[in-house]
PDB file of the backbone (N, CA, C, O) and the ligand in Angstrom, with CONECT records:
HET     ZN  A 101       1
ATOM      1  N   UNK A   1     110.310 105.973 126.059  1.00  0.00           N
ATOM      2  CA  UNK A   1     111.001 104.868 126.728  1.00  0.00           C
ATOM      3  C   UNK A   1     111.744 104.014 125.700  1.00  0.00           C
ATOM      4  O   UNK A   1     112.864 103.567 125.948  1.00  0.00           O
ATOM      5  N   UNK A   2     111.109 103.792 124.541  1.00  0.00           N
ATOM      6  CA  UNK A   2     111.762 103.053 123.468  1.00  0.00           C
ATOM      7  C   UNK A   2     111.831 103.921 122.214  1.00  0.00           C
ATOM      8  O   UNK A   2     110.955 103.848 121.352  1.00  0.00           O
ATOM      9  N   UNK A   3     112.871 104.736 122.118  1.00  0.00           N
ATOM     10  CA  UNK A   3     112.978 105.570 120.909  1.00  0.00           C
ATOM     11  C   UNK A   3     113.163 104.687 119.677  1.00  0.00           C
ATOM     12  O   UNK A   3     113.606 103.543 119.789  1.00  0.00           O
ATOM     13  N   UNK A   4     112.823 105.219 118.504  1.00  0.00           N
ATOM     14  CA  UNK A   4     112.906 104.431 117.289  1.00  0.00           C
ATOM     15  C   UNK A   4     114.315 103.963 116.952  1.00  0.00           C
ATOM     16  O   UNK A   4     114.492 102.973 116.242  1.00  0.00           O
ATOM     17  N   UNK A   5     115.326 104.680 117.466  1.00  0.00           N
ATOM     18  CA  UNK A   5     116.671 104.247 117.136  1.00  0.00           C
ATOM     19  C   UNK A   5     117.279 103.376 118.232  1.00  0.00           C
ATOM     20  O   UNK A   5     118.485 103.127 118.234  1.00  0.00           O
ATOM     21  N   UNK A   6     116.445 102.913 119.165  1.00  0.00           N
ATOM     22  CA  UNK A   6     116.935 102.008 120.194  1.00  0.00           C
ATOM     23  C   UNK A   6     117.408 100.722 119.518  1.00  0.00           C
ATOM     24  O   UNK A   6     116.667 100.110 118.749  1.00  0.00           O
ATOM     25  N   UNK A   7     118.641 100.317 119.808  1.00  0.00           N
ATOM     26  CA  UNK A   7     119.128  99.089 119.180  1.00  0.00           C
ATOM     27  C   UNK A   7     118.402  97.868 119.720  1.00  0.00           C
ATOM     28  O   UNK A   7     117.999  97.839 120.883  1.00  0.00           O
ATOM     29  N   UNK A   8     118.241  96.881 118.887  1.00  0.00           N
ATOM     30  CA  UNK A   8     117.630  95.633 119.346  1.00  0.00           C
ATOM     31  C   UNK A   8     118.682  94.537 119.286  1.00  0.00           C
ATOM     32  O   UNK A   8     119.619  94.608 118.490  1.00  0.00           O
ATOM     33  N   UNK A   9     118.529  93.552 120.108  1.00  0.00           N
ATOM     34  CA  UNK A   9     119.497  92.470 120.164  1.00  0.00           C
ATOM     35  C   UNK A   9     119.388  91.562 118.951  1.00  0.00           C
ATOM     36  O   UNK A   9     118.451  91.668 118.159  1.00  0.00           O
ATOM     37  N   UNK A  10     120.346  90.679 118.819  1.00  0.00           N
ATOM     38  CA  UNK A  10     120.350  89.777 117.683  1.00  0.00           C
ATOM     39  C   UNK A  10     119.360  88.634 117.832  1.00  0.00           C
ATOM     40  O   UNK A  10     118.851  88.115 116.838  1.00  0.00           O
ATOM     41  N   UNK A  11     119.088  88.247 119.054  1.00  0.00           N
ATOM     42  CA  UNK A  11     118.337  87.018 119.252  1.00  0.00           C
ATOM     43  C   UNK A  11     116.839  87.253 119.377  1.00  0.00           C
ATOM     44  O   UNK A  11     116.091  87.046 118.422  1.00  0.00           O
ATOM     45  N   UNK A  12     116.412  87.679 120.535  1.00  0.00           N
ATOM     46  CA  UNK A  12     114.980  87.793 120.759  1.00  0.00           C
ATOM     47  C   UNK A  12     114.568  89.213 121.081  1.00  0.00           C
ATOM     48  O   UNK A  12     115.324  89.970 121.691  1.00  0.00           O
ATOM     49  N   UNK A  13     113.375  89.563 120.670  1.00  0.00           N
ATOM     50  CA  UNK A  13     112.813  90.851 121.027  1.00  0.00           C
ATOM     51  C   UNK A  13     112.300  90.768 122.454  1.00  0.00           C
ATOM     52  O   UNK A  13     111.749  89.748 122.865  1.00  0.00           O
ATOM     53  N   UNK A  14     112.483  91.835 123.198  1.00  0.00           N
ATOM     54  CA  UNK A  14     111.912  91.850 124.536  1.00  0.00           C
ATOM     55  C   UNK A  14     110.406  92.080 124.423  1.00  0.00           C
ATOM     56  O   UNK A  14     109.907  92.596 123.423  1.00  0.00           O
ATOM     57  N   UNK A  15     109.723  91.692 125.447  1.00  0.00           N
ATOM     58  CA  UNK A  15     108.285  91.898 125.498  1.00  0.00           C
ATOM     59  C   UNK A  15     107.955  93.385 125.320  1.00  0.00           C
ATOM     60  O   UNK A  15     106.987  93.746 124.651  1.00  0.00           O
ATOM     61  N   UNK A  16     108.786  94.238 125.936  1.00  0.00           N
ATOM     62  CA  UNK A  16     108.562  95.685 125.846  1.00  0.00           C
ATOM     63  C   UNK A  16     108.716  96.181 124.408  1.00  0.00           C
ATOM     64  O   UNK A  16     107.946  97.022 123.944  1.00  0.00           O
ATOM     65  N   UNK A  17     109.724  95.647 123.712  1.00  0.00           N
ATOM     66  CA  UNK A  17     109.938  96.063 122.327  1.00  0.00           C
ATOM     67  C   UNK A  17     108.753  95.646 121.461  1.00  0.00           C
ATOM     68  O   UNK A  17     108.272  96.416 120.630  1.00  0.00           O
ATOM     69  N   UNK A  18     108.293  94.417 121.670  1.00  0.00           N
ATOM     70  CA  UNK A  18     107.142  93.913 120.929  1.00  0.00           C
ATOM     71  C   UNK A  18     105.929  94.816 121.167  1.00  0.00           C
ATOM     72  O   UNK A  18     105.220  95.185 120.231  1.00  0.00           O
ATOM     73  N   UNK A  19     105.707  95.162 122.432  1.00  0.00           N
ATOM     74  CA  UNK A  19     104.573  96.026 122.773  1.00  0.00           C
ATOM     75  C   UNK A  19     104.702  97.387 122.105  1.00  0.00           C
ATOM     76  O   UNK A  19     103.716  97.944 121.623  1.00  0.00           O
ATOM     77  N   UNK A  20     105.943  97.931 122.078  1.00  0.00           N
ATOM     78  CA  UNK A  20     106.167  99.251 121.486  1.00  0.00           C
ATOM     79  C   UNK A  20     105.860  99.224 119.990  1.00  0.00           C
ATOM     80  O   UNK A  20     105.271 100.165 119.458  1.00  0.00           O
ATOM     81  N   UNK A  21     106.260  98.145 119.314  1.00  0.00           N
ATOM     82  CA  UNK A  21     106.007  98.027 117.875  1.00  0.00           C
ATOM     83  C   UNK A  21     104.513  97.902 117.613  1.00  0.00           C
ATOM     84  O   UNK A  21     103.967  98.582 116.744  1.00  0.00           O
ATOM     85  N   UNK A  22     103.857  97.030 118.370  1.00  0.00           N
ATOM     86  CA  UNK A  22     102.419  96.827 118.161  1.00  0.00           C
ATOM     87  C   UNK A  22     101.639  98.100 118.450  1.00  0.00           C
ATOM     88  O   UNK A  22     100.653  98.407 117.781  1.00  0.00           O
ATOM     89  N   UNK A  23     102.097  98.837 119.461  1.00  0.00           N
ATOM     90  CA  UNK A  23     101.414 100.079 119.814  1.00  0.00           C
ATOM     91  C   UNK A  23     101.569 101.101 118.691  1.00  0.00           C
ATOM     92  O   UNK A  23     100.617 101.790 118.322  1.00  0.00           O
ATOM     93  N   UNK A  24     102.801 101.187 118.151  1.00  0.00           N
ATOM     94  CA  UNK A  24     103.071 102.125 117.060  1.00  0.00           C
ATOM     95  C   UNK A  24     102.195 101.795 115.857  1.00  0.00           C
ATOM     96  O   UNK A  24     101.704 102.695 115.176  1.00  0.00           O
ATOM     97  N   UNK A  25     102.001 100.505 115.597  1.00  0.00           N
ATOM     98  CA  UNK A  25     101.203 100.097 114.434  1.00  0.00           C
ATOM     99  C   UNK A  25      99.734  99.924 114.782  1.00  0.00           C
ATOM    100  O   UNK A  25      98.946  99.463 113.956  1.00  0.00           O
ATOM    101  N   UNK A  26      99.367 100.293 115.996  1.00  0.00           N
ATOM    102  CA  UNK A  26      97.987 100.157 116.456  1.00  0.00           C
ATOM    103  C   UNK A  26      97.479  98.730 116.272  1.00  0.00           C
ATOM    104  O   UNK A  26      96.308  98.504 115.969  1.00  0.00           O
ATOM    105  N   UNK A  27      98.395  97.769 116.461  1.00  0.00           N
ATOM    106  CA  UNK A  27      98.052  96.346 116.361  1.00  0.00           C
ATOM    107  C   UNK A  27      97.622  95.915 114.962  1.00  0.00           C
ATOM    108  O   UNK A  27      96.920  94.917 114.798  1.00  0.00           O
ATOM    109  N   UNK A  28      98.050  96.679 113.953  1.00  0.00           N
ATOM    110  CA  UNK A  28      97.709  96.336 112.573  1.00  0.00           C
ATOM    111  C   UNK A  28      98.959  95.933 111.804  1.00  0.00           C
ATOM    112  O   UNK A  28     100.056  96.414 112.090  1.00  0.00           O
ATOM    113  N   UNK A  29      98.790  95.056 110.834  1.00  0.00           N
ATOM    114  CA  UNK A  29      99.894  94.609 109.996  1.00  0.00           C
ATOM    115  C   UNK A  29     100.499  95.793 109.237  1.00  0.00           C
ATOM    116  O   UNK A  29      99.773  96.636 108.710  1.00  0.00           O
ATOM    117  N   UNK A  30     101.849  95.849 109.185  1.00  0.00           N
ATOM    118  CA  UNK A  30     102.521  96.945 108.484  1.00  0.00           C
ATOM    119  C   UNK A  30     102.312  96.851 106.974  1.00  0.00           C
ATOM    120  O   UNK A  30     102.467  97.842 106.261  1.00  0.00           O
ATOM    121  N   UNK A  31     101.960  95.659 106.488  1.00  0.00           N
ATOM    122  CA  UNK A  31     101.796  95.475 105.051  1.00  0.00           C
ATOM    123  C   UNK A  31     100.379  95.723 104.575  1.00  0.00           C
ATOM    124  O   UNK A  31     100.169  96.480 103.627  1.00  0.00           O
ATOM    125  N   UNK A  32      99.402  95.097 105.217  1.00  0.00           N
ATOM    126  CA  UNK A  32      98.037  95.139 104.689  1.00  0.00           C
ATOM    127  C   UNK A  32      97.024  95.675 105.695  1.00  0.00           C
ATOM    128  O   UNK A  32      95.827  95.716 105.412  1.00  0.00           O
ATOM    129  N   UNK A  33      97.509  96.090 106.885  1.00  0.00           N
ATOM    130  CA  UNK A  33      96.641  96.713 107.888  1.00  0.00           C
ATOM    131  C   UNK A  33      95.567  95.796 108.445  1.00  0.00           C
ATOM    132  O   UNK A  33      94.573  96.277 108.990  1.00  0.00           O
ATOM    133  N   UNK A  34      95.743  94.496 108.322  1.00  0.00           N
ATOM    134  CA  UNK A  34      94.823  93.566 108.947  1.00  0.00           C
ATOM    135  C   UNK A  34      95.125  93.569 110.454  1.00  0.00           C
ATOM    136  O   UNK A  34      96.258  93.846 110.846  1.00  0.00           O
ATOM    137  N   UNK A  35      94.155  93.273 111.284  1.00  0.00           N
ATOM    138  CA  UNK A  35      94.382  93.187 112.723  1.00  0.00           C
ATOM    139  C   UNK A  35      95.306  92.022 113.017  1.00  0.00           C
ATOM    140  O   UNK A  35      95.085  90.906 112.545  1.00  0.00           O
ATOM    141  N   UNK A  36      96.344  92.285 113.801  1.00  0.00           N
ATOM    142  CA  UNK A  36      97.298  91.228 114.100  1.00  0.00           C
ATOM    143  C   UNK A  36      96.814  90.376 115.249  1.00  0.00           C
ATOM    144  O   UNK A  36      96.232  90.859 116.220  1.00  0.00           O
ATOM    145  N   UNK A  37      97.078  89.077 115.100  1.00  0.00           N
ATOM    146  CA  UNK A  37      96.683  88.125 116.121  1.00  0.00           C
ATOM    147  C   UNK A  37      97.979  87.708 116.820  1.00  0.00           C
ATOM    148  O   UNK A  37      98.950  87.317 116.171  1.00  0.00           O
ATOM    149  N   UNK A  38      97.978  87.796 118.124  1.00  0.00           N
ATOM    150  CA  UNK A  38      99.204  87.611 118.907  1.00  0.00           C
ATOM    151  C   UNK A  38      99.925  86.311 118.571  1.00  0.00           C
ATOM    152  O   UNK A  38     101.154  86.259 118.605  1.00  0.00           O
ATOM    153  N   UNK A  39      99.175  85.264 118.247  1.00  0.00           N
ATOM    154  CA  UNK A  39      99.794  83.977 117.993  1.00  0.00           C
ATOM    155  C   UNK A  39     100.465  83.856 116.642  1.00  0.00           C
ATOM    156  O   UNK A  39     101.291  82.964 116.448  1.00  0.00           O
ATOM    157  N   UNK A  40     100.130  84.731 115.695  1.00  0.00           N
ATOM    158  CA  UNK A  40     100.687  84.559 114.353  1.00  0.00           C
ATOM    159  C   UNK A  40     101.268  85.854 113.801  1.00  0.00           C
ATOM    160  O   UNK A  40     101.202  86.112 112.599  1.00  0.00           O
ATOM    161  N   UNK A  41     101.837  86.664 114.687  1.00  0.00           N
ATOM    162  CA  UNK A  41     102.458  87.901 114.252  1.00  0.00           C
ATOM    163  C   UNK A  41     103.950  87.675 114.060  1.00  0.00           C
ATOM    164  O   UNK A  41     104.618  87.114 114.929  1.00  0.00           O
ATOM    165  N   UNK A  42     104.464  88.109 112.929  1.00  0.00           N
ATOM    166  CA  UNK A  42     105.898  87.996 112.662  1.00  0.00           C
ATOM    167  C   UNK A  42     106.538  89.359 112.808  1.00  0.00           C
ATOM    168  O   UNK A  42     105.989  90.370 112.369  1.00  0.00           O
ATOM    169  N   UNK A  43     107.710  89.375 113.433  1.00  0.00           N
ATOM    170  CA  UNK A  43     108.454  90.624 113.554  1.00  0.00           C
ATOM    171  C   UNK A  43     109.692  90.515 112.684  1.00  0.00           C
ATOM    172  O   UNK A  43     110.427  89.530 112.749  1.00  0.00           O
ATOM    173  N   UNK A  44     109.912  91.531 111.874  1.00  0.00           N
ATOM    174  CA  UNK A  44     111.074  91.493 111.000  1.00  0.00           C
ATOM    175  C   UNK A  44     111.587  92.894 110.743  1.00  0.00           C
ATOM    176  O   UNK A  44     110.873  93.882 110.915  1.00  0.00           O
ATOM    177  N   UNK A  45     112.861  92.958 110.321  1.00  0.00           N
ATOM    178  CA  UNK A  45     113.411  94.247 109.937  1.00  0.00           C
ATOM    179  C   UNK A  45     112.749  94.661 108.633  1.00  0.00           C
ATOM    180  O   UNK A  45     112.713  93.896 107.669  1.00  0.00           O
ATOM    181  N   UNK A  46     112.228  95.878 108.613  1.00  0.00           N
ATOM    182  CA  UNK A  46     111.533  96.353 107.430  1.00  0.00           C
ATOM    183  C   UNK A  46     112.540  96.536 106.299  1.00  0.00           C
ATOM    184  O   UNK A  46     112.309  96.117 105.165  1.00  0.00           O
ATOM    185  N   UNK A  47     113.644  97.163 106.627  1.00  0.00           N
ATOM    186  CA  UNK A  47     114.753  97.307 105.685  1.00  0.00           C
ATOM    187  C   UNK A  47     115.782  96.278 106.128  1.00  0.00           C
ATOM    188  O   UNK A  47     116.413  96.458 107.170  1.00  0.00           O
ATOM    189  N   UNK A  48     115.968  95.208 105.371  1.00  0.00           N
ATOM    190  CA  UNK A  48     116.805  94.106 105.857  1.00  0.00           C
ATOM    191  C   UNK A  48     118.254  94.501 106.114  1.00  0.00           C
ATOM    192  O   UNK A  48     118.809  95.379 105.454  1.00  0.00           O
ATOM    193  N   UNK A  49     118.843  93.831 107.085  1.00  0.00           N
ATOM    194  CA  UNK A  49     120.233  94.116 107.462  1.00  0.00           C
ATOM    195  C   UNK A  49     121.173  93.916 106.277  1.00  0.00           C
ATOM    196  O   UNK A  49     122.141  94.661 106.123  1.00  0.00           O
ATOM    197  N   UNK A  50     120.897  92.910 105.434  1.00  0.00           N
ATOM    198  CA  UNK A  50     121.781  92.667 104.294  1.00  0.00           C
ATOM    199  C   UNK A  50     121.727  93.790 103.279  1.00  0.00           C
ATOM    200  O   UNK A  50     122.615  93.905 102.434  1.00  0.00           O
ATOM    201  N   UNK A  51     120.684  94.630 103.352  1.00  0.00           N
ATOM    202  CA  UNK A  51     120.580  95.781 102.452  1.00  0.00           C
ATOM    203  C   UNK A  51     120.872  97.081 103.199  1.00  0.00           C
ATOM    204  O   UNK A  51     120.501  98.163 102.745  1.00  0.00           O
ATOM    205  N   UNK A  52     121.532  96.967 104.332  1.00  0.00           N
ATOM    206  CA  UNK A  52     121.959  98.161 105.056  1.00  0.00           C
ATOM    207  C   UNK A  52     120.970  98.654 106.094  1.00  0.00           C
ATOM    208  O   UNK A  52     121.176  99.720 106.673  1.00  0.00           O
ATOM    209  N   UNK A  53     119.906  97.914 106.347  1.00  0.00           N
ATOM    210  CA  UNK A  53     118.929  98.329 107.350  1.00  0.00           C
ATOM    211  C   UNK A  53     119.506  98.215 108.753  1.00  0.00           C
ATOM    212  O   UNK A  53     120.191  97.240 109.062  1.00  0.00           O
ATOM    213  N   UNK A  54     119.241  99.188 109.598  1.00  0.00           N
ATOM    214  CA  UNK A  54     119.757  99.136 110.974  1.00  0.00           C
ATOM    215  C   UNK A  54     118.948  98.178 111.846  1.00  0.00           C
ATOM    216  O   UNK A  54     117.747  97.997 111.645  1.00  0.00           O
ATOM    217  N   UNK A  55     119.620  97.576 112.805  1.00  0.00           N
ATOM    218  CA  UNK A  55     118.902  96.729 113.767  1.00  0.00           C
ATOM    219  C   UNK A  55     118.387  97.623 114.889  1.00  0.00           C
ATOM    220  O   UNK A  55     118.913  97.619 116.003  1.00  0.00           O
ATOM    221  N   UNK A  56     117.370  98.373 114.577  1.00  0.00           N
ATOM    222  CA  UNK A  56     116.773  99.260 115.574  1.00  0.00           C
ATOM    223  C   UNK A  56     115.268  99.024 115.617  1.00  0.00           C
ATOM    224  O   UNK A  56     114.673  98.443 114.709  1.00  0.00           O
ATOM    225  N   UNK A  57     114.691  99.492 116.694  1.00  0.00           N
ATOM    226  CA  UNK A  57     113.257  99.350 116.882  1.00  0.00           C
ATOM    227  C   UNK A  57     112.475 100.025 115.757  1.00  0.00           C
ATOM    228  O   UNK A  57     111.453  99.511 115.302  1.00  0.00           O
ATOM    229  N   UNK A  58     112.971 101.184 115.315  1.00  0.00           N
ATOM    230  CA  UNK A  58     112.267 101.927 114.273  1.00  0.00           C
ATOM    231  C   UNK A  58     112.252 101.209 112.930  1.00  0.00           C
ATOM    232  O   UNK A  58     111.408 101.491 112.080  1.00  0.00           O
ATOM    233  N   UNK A  59     113.183 100.282 112.739  1.00  0.00           N
ATOM    234  CA  UNK A  59     113.252  99.547 111.483  1.00  0.00           C
ATOM    235  C   UNK A  59     112.550  98.198 111.565  1.00  0.00           C
ATOM    236  O   UNK A  59     112.596  97.411 110.620  1.00  0.00           O
ATOM    237  N   UNK A  60     111.907  97.933 112.683  1.00  0.00           N
ATOM    238  CA  UNK A  60     111.195  96.667 112.828  1.00  0.00           C
ATOM    239  C   UNK A  60     109.722  96.843 112.482  1.00  0.00           C
ATOM    240  O   UNK A  60     109.117  97.876 112.767  1.00  0.00           O
ATOM    241  N   UNK A  61     109.172  95.828 111.872  1.00  0.00           N
ATOM    242  CA  UNK A  61     107.759  95.873 111.537  1.00  0.00           C
ATOM    243  C   UNK A  61     107.082  94.601 112.013  1.00  0.00           C
ATOM    244  O   UNK A  61     107.681  93.526 112.014  1.00  0.00           O
ATOM    245  N   UNK A  62     105.837  94.735 112.416  1.00  0.00           N
ATOM    246  CA  UNK A  62     105.016  93.578 112.754  1.00  0.00           C
ATOM    247  C   UNK A  62     104.178  93.261 111.527  1.00  0.00           C
ATOM    248  O   UNK A  62     103.515  94.133 110.965  1.00  0.00           O
ATOM    249  N   UNK A  63     104.219  92.001 111.122  1.00  0.00           N
ATOM    250  CA  UNK A  63     103.537  91.598 109.892  1.00  0.00           C
ATOM    251  C   UNK A  63     102.653  90.386 110.128  1.00  0.00           C
ATOM    252  O   UNK A  63     102.939  89.552 110.989  1.00  0.00           O
ATOM    253  N   UNK A  64     101.574  90.295 109.354  1.00  0.00           N
ATOM    254  CA  UNK A  64     100.745  89.084 109.381  1.00  0.00           C
ATOM    255  C   UNK A  64     101.505  87.998 108.603  1.00  0.00           C
ATOM    256  O   UNK A  64     102.430  88.317 107.856  1.00  0.00           O
ATOM    257  N   UNK A  65     101.129  86.720 108.767  1.00  0.00           N
ATOM    258  CA  UNK A  65     101.886  85.641 108.110  1.00  0.00           C
ATOM    259  C   UNK A  65     101.984  85.824 106.597  1.00  0.00           C
ATOM    260  O   UNK A  65     103.022  85.531 106.005  1.00  0.00           O
ATOM    261  N   UNK A  66     100.933  86.296 105.980  1.00  0.00           N
ATOM    262  CA  UNK A  66     100.952  86.422 104.528  1.00  0.00           C
ATOM    263  C   UNK A  66     101.892  87.545 104.082  1.00  0.00           C
ATOM    264  O   UNK A  66     102.636  87.373 103.117  1.00  0.00           O
ATOM    265  N   UNK A  67     101.868  88.690 104.769  1.00  0.00           N
ATOM    266  CA  UNK A  67     102.789  89.777 104.424  1.00  0.00           C
ATOM    267  C   UNK A  67     104.220  89.400 104.753  1.00  0.00           C
ATOM    268  O   UNK A  67     105.151  89.807 104.057  1.00  0.00           O
ATOM    269  N   UNK A  68     104.397  88.625 105.810  1.00  0.00           N
ATOM    270  CA  UNK A  68     105.745  88.195 106.167  1.00  0.00           C
ATOM    271  C   UNK A  68     106.328  87.348 105.050  1.00  0.00           C
ATOM    272  O   UNK A  68     107.497  87.501 104.697  1.00  0.00           O
ATOM    273  N   UNK A  69     105.519  86.455 104.492  1.00  0.00           N
ATOM    274  CA  UNK A  69     105.979  85.637 103.365  1.00  0.00           C
ATOM    275  C   UNK A  69     106.365  86.514 102.183  1.00  0.00           C
ATOM    276  O   UNK A  69     107.417  86.324 101.573  1.00  0.00           O
ATOM    277  N   UNK A  70     105.502  87.481 101.864  1.00  0.00           N
ATOM    278  CA  UNK A  70     105.806  88.391 100.754  1.00  0.00           C
ATOM    279  C   UNK A  70     107.065  89.196 101.027  1.00  0.00           C
ATOM    280  O   UNK A  70     107.889  89.416 100.140  1.00  0.00           O
ATOM    281  N   UNK A  71     107.193  89.628 102.270  1.00  0.00           N
ATOM    282  CA  UNK A  71     108.347  90.420 102.674  1.00  0.00           C
ATOM    283  C   UNK A  71     109.632  89.612 102.473  1.00  0.00           C
ATOM    284  O   UNK A  71     110.610  90.114 101.919  1.00  0.00           O
ATOM    285  N   UNK A  72     109.621  88.357 102.930  1.00  0.00           N
ATOM    286  CA  UNK A  72     110.791  87.502 102.787  1.00  0.00           C
ATOM    287  C   UNK A  72     111.151  87.310 101.312  1.00  0.00           C
ATOM    288  O   UNK A  72     112.323  87.319 100.936  1.00  0.00           O
ATOM    289  N   UNK A  73     110.112  87.137 100.486  1.00  0.00           N
ATOM    290  CA  UNK A  73     110.358  86.933  99.066  1.00  0.00           C
ATOM    291  C   UNK A  73     110.971  88.185  98.449  1.00  0.00           C
ATOM    292  O   UNK A  73     111.887  88.108  97.630  1.00  0.00           O
ATOM    293  N   UNK A  74     110.447  89.345  98.860  1.00  0.00           N
ATOM    294  CA  UNK A  74     110.952  90.612  98.337  1.00  0.00           C
ATOM    295  C   UNK A  74     112.428  90.787  98.725  1.00  0.00           C
ATOM    296  O   UNK A  74     113.241  91.240  97.920  1.00  0.00           O
ATOM    297  N   UNK A  75     112.755  90.424  99.960  1.00  0.00           N
ATOM    298  CA  UNK A  75     114.129  90.559 100.423  1.00  0.00           C
ATOM    299  C   UNK A  75     115.054  89.641  99.625  1.00  0.00           C
ATOM    300  O   UNK A  75     116.153  90.029  99.229  1.00  0.00           O
ATOM    301  N   UNK A  76     114.577  88.404  99.398  1.00  0.00           N
ATOM    302  CA  UNK A  76     115.403  87.481  98.619  1.00  0.00           C
ATOM    303  C   UNK A  76     115.652  88.026  97.218  1.00  0.00           C
ATOM    304  O   UNK A  76     116.758  87.913  96.687  1.00  0.00           O
ATOM    305  N   UNK A  77     114.617  88.619  96.621  1.00  0.00           N
ATOM    306  CA  UNK A  77     114.783  89.191  95.282  1.00  0.00           C
ATOM    307  C   UNK A  77     115.743  90.372  95.313  1.00  0.00           C
ATOM    308  O   UNK A  77     116.598  90.520  94.439  1.00  0.00           O
ATOM    309  N   UNK A  78     115.585  91.223  96.348  1.00  0.00           N
ATOM    310  CA  UNK A  78     116.484  92.373  96.475  1.00  0.00           C
ATOM    311  C   UNK A  78     117.920  91.916  96.655  1.00  0.00           C
ATOM    312  O   UNK A  78     118.850  92.491  96.089  1.00  0.00           O
ATOM    313  N   UNK A  79     118.080  90.878  97.446  1.00  0.00           N
ATOM    314  CA  UNK A  79     119.409  90.358  97.739  1.00  0.00           C
ATOM    315  C   UNK A  79     120.023  89.789  96.468  1.00  0.00           C
ATOM    316  O   UNK A  79     121.213  89.972  96.213  1.00  0.00           O
ATOM    317  N   UNK A  80     119.215  89.100  95.673  1.00  0.00           N
ATOM    318  CA  UNK A  80     119.691  88.545  94.409  1.00  0.00           C
ATOM    319  C   UNK A  80     120.135  89.678  93.490  1.00  0.00           C
ATOM    320  O   UNK A  80     121.148  89.568  92.800  1.00  0.00           O
ATOM    321  N   UNK A  81     119.364  90.773  93.486  1.00  0.00           N
ATOM    322  CA  UNK A  81     119.729  91.947  92.687  1.00  0.00           C
ATOM    323  C   UNK A  81     121.077  92.495  93.109  1.00  0.00           C
ATOM    324  O   UNK A  81     121.922  92.839  92.282  1.00  0.00           O
ATOM    325  N   UNK A  82     121.255  92.568  94.421  1.00  0.00           N
ATOM    326  CA  UNK A  82     122.508  93.099  94.965  1.00  0.00           C
ATOM    327  C   UNK A  82     123.703  92.304  94.453  1.00  0.00           C
ATOM    328  O   UNK A  82     124.740  92.850  94.078  1.00  0.00           O
ATOM    329  N   UNK A  83     123.506  90.979  94.457  1.00  0.00           N
ATOM    330  CA  UNK A  83     124.620  90.126  94.075  1.00  0.00           C
ATOM    331  C   UNK A  83     124.926  90.238  92.585  1.00  0.00           C
ATOM    332  O   UNK A  83     126.065  90.050  92.158  1.00  0.00           O
ATOM    333  N   UNK A  84     123.889  90.549  91.796  1.00  0.00           N
ATOM    334  CA  UNK A  84     124.090  90.634  90.349  1.00  0.00           C
ATOM    335  C   UNK A  84     124.779  91.916  89.925  1.00  0.00           C
ATOM    336  O   UNK A  84     125.334  92.003  88.830  1.00  0.00           O
ATOM    337  N   UNK A  85     124.740  92.912  90.802  1.00  0.00           N
ATOM    338  CA  UNK A  85     125.322  94.204  90.428  1.00  0.00           C
ATOM    339  C   UNK A  85     126.837  94.227  90.564  1.00  0.00           C
ATOM    340  O   UNK A  85     127.466  95.248  90.285  1.00  0.00           O
TER     341      UNK A  85
HETATM  342 ZN    ZN A 101      99.539  91.773 106.264  1.00  0.00          ZN2+
END
């Protein structure tokens, strides 16, 4: 029903998309495999759009707050690298 290359919108994830991601990850964080809690789960593009990542369901990851912070930092560093090249 939701293939991995299904495009996602720019604004909000649908409830179905969220469910598909959580199901794929068995409700575990993509970074550290901790059990995700519905109230504090972050959804983000695993491969950021600024680095050529597609806005598709397959490129989205559910992360715990701590991995999300690390992920954001990693993206900022990658982006800084891009600009320096
Ligand atoms: Zn995590």
